[in-house]
N, C-alpha and C positions, 0 to 999 in steps of 0.2 A: 504493499498500501505505500503511494507515493506521500501523502498527507494523514497523519493520525491526528485526530482531535486531542485537546489535551486530557479529556476524559478517559479515551482509550489508550494513551500513553500511561496514566495513572492505573488504570485497570492491568494492563500487562505487568507493571512494576509491581503491583499488589499481588499478581498471582505467581510471579517469578521468586518473589521474596517468601511468600507462603509455602512454595514449592521447596524451597532450600530445608524450611522446617520439616516438611514431610520425608525429604531426602535423608536428613540427619536420623529420624526414627524408624525409618522404613526397614524392614527386617531384624528389629530388634525385639524385645519382650518388652511390651508395654500392657498396665493396667486398663481394663475397659469396664464399663458401666453400661447395664442394660436399660434403655428408657423405656416410658410407658407403651410406646408403639412398636417394642420388640427390636427396634433398632439399637446399635450401639452407640456410645460415646467414649472417647478416648481423651487423654490431655493434651494430645497433637490437635485435635479438632479445635479445641480452645483456644490454644496459644496461636493457631493459624489463623483463626478468625480474627482475633485481637489484632494481629499484625496485618491484616487486610484492612480492617476498620480504621486503624490509625493511619495508615498512608493515604485512604481516600479522605478522611476527614481534615487532615492537615491540608490536602490539596483542596477540597471542598468542603469547608466546615459547615456549610449550610443545607448540605445535602443531607436526605434522610437514607437509613439503610436498613434492611432486613436481613438479619443473618441466622442462618439455621440453630445455632446454639445460644446466641444472645437475644434474639428477638428483634423488635422493632427499636431503632434509633430514631425518632420521629422529629423532625425540624421544619416540617410543613412547607416544605420545598417541592416544586414540580419535578426534580430528580428523585428519583429512588432506585437504589442499589439493592439488588440480591445477591447474596454471598452463599455459597455453601463450600467452607473451606475444606473438606474432603467429600466429595461426592465418591461413595463406594468404600465407606468406612470398615466394614465387615472384610472386604477384599484386602484393604490396607493392613487391618490388625491381622490377618492370617497369612502377610507375606505375598500377597498375590498382586501382581503388577498393574491391575486394571483399576485404578482410580484417579481422582483428578480434583483440581481447584477448578470451581466454577464460578464466574463474576458475570453478571448482567446489569445493565443500566436501562431504566425507562426514562423517556422525558414526556410527560404531561400524557402518561398511560401507554405511549408507545415504546416498543424496543429500539433503543439508540444502539447498544453495542453489548458483543457478547466476547467473553475471553474464557477458554478451556484449558487447563494446563496439566499435562501429566508428566510429573518430574521422572518417573521411571523410565519413560521412554525419550525424555526431552520433546516431547510434542506440543507445541503451542498452537493452539487454535485461536484465530480471534477474527472478528469482522465487525463492521460498523454499517449503520443503515444506510444504504446508497452507494456504498464504496465496496462492497465483495467480501468474500470470505479468503482467508489465509490460512495455511498450516506452515510454520516456520519461514514465515515471508514469501512463501510462493502461493498463488491463486488457486483456490480448489473450486471445483465444481462437482455436482452430484454424477452419478454413473449413467450410462444410457442403456444397462442391460435390462431384458426383460424378466418376466417371472421365471421362466425357465433356466437361467444363468443367475439367478438371485440368490443373496443371504440376508435375511432381515433379523430383526430382534424384537423383543417384546419384555415391555418392564410393567410392573403393576404395584400398586398400593395395598394397602392392609385391609380395606373392607371386603366382606365375602363375596359379593358378585363379581367383584374385579378379579379375585382371587380363582374363582370358579372359571371365568371367560379367560384368565391368562393360561391356565393349564390345558384347557381345550385348545387354545390356539398354538400354544407350544407343541403340543403332541399331534395335533390334525392338520397343520399347516404343510408341514413336510410330505404328506399322504396326498394332498389335493391342490396345491398350490405352488409351492416353492421347495427348492432342494433342501434348505439348510435354515433352520430356526435357532437363534440363539437368545440367552439372557445373559448379559456381562456383569449385572449386578452394579451398574454404574450409568446411569442415564445420559449423564453428559457426554459420555464417551459413545453410547449407542448415537446419540444424534451426530456427535461430530464425525463419527464414521459415514453417517449418510451423506453428510456435507461433503465430505472427500471422496466419495465413491467406494468405500470399502464396504457398506451395506447400501442396499437398495431400499431399503424402507425401516421405520420403526414406529411400534405402535404403543402407546403410553397409556396406561390405566389406573389413574389415580394417584400420582406423585406430586411431591411438592412444588410449588412453583421455583424455588432457588435450585431444583434439580434439573429442570429444562429449558429455564429462560434462555440462558446463553445459546445453548444448542439450537434452539428454535430460530435465534437471529441468525446463525450460521448457515442453517439450511434453508432460508429465506434468501441470504445473499448468495449461496451457491447454485441458485435456479431450481430449488425443490417445490415440492407441493405439501400443504398442510391443509388439513380439513378436519372436522369432527368425525367421530367414528362412523356415523350414517351418511357422510360425504357432504355435509353443509359446511358453509364457512366457518372458519374458525377464528375465534376472537380470544385474545388474551384476557384472563389467565386460566382459561378452559384446560383441566388437565385430563382430558380424555381426547386424544386425537390420532391420527395418523400422519406421520411425516415420512415423504418418499421421494424419490427420484421423479415421480409423476407418470412413469410410463406405463405401470400396471396398477395404478391407485384404484382405479374403478373395480377391478377383481378383489382387490382387499377389502374394500368397502362392502363388497357384495357377500364375502364370505364372513365378516364379522357380524353382518346382519342375520346371516344363515345360523350362524353360532350361537348368539344371542337370542334366536328363536327357539333354537332346541333347547336351551337352559331356563327359559321362560323368564329372561331378563328384558327389562324396558329399554 
């Protein structure tokens, strides 16, 4: 990207600094706490989030921030940051290198920028509204593959209908629609890989906004397609959606409708 906004420069700086913290603790023995939603929390999540917030607020003291671990810092500003210091904490804590720092910024309710950084692979994804999406400073675009050559991912939240639909899609899609369906346990990377052409689609079922906000921006800027599960227009922050390269998007919509009908899900 030839010219990055000051906000994007700060988001990248914050992601890289948080990444250094993750690198320091990765593949070490760290204590973990199970939260109410059954996800886990480590001291690394907290340390990385505080670092990100400090960098952002030093540069933009009037901006608001919503962090996974510390909640809302409300400054009544038209800029709102979404921070997930470790998306894929369970992978991180179990020494699996599929985790990322995820940072997104909204301006007046619209996605303005997104940064996803995996320090284990030194993969820095970033994008800014109207300026494209990039991986380590190289422009990225969604793939052009059709369903027969595709790999997709499915991610889900914690409520029962989402869990039931997730399991059906994970096991039935390989037999009916696509050769390979995965769940990386890291939504921001699922979406980032769609943006760069590694995956052809990602189906999100009920995750938190800070899990997917940055990745959505990347896919939009990489030429992808995002709709609700029934194929309608997607609006932020709806957390049930299909994000794809657009080539066989309608097939995915139809199959999800079929699976929901089979399960009796509205």
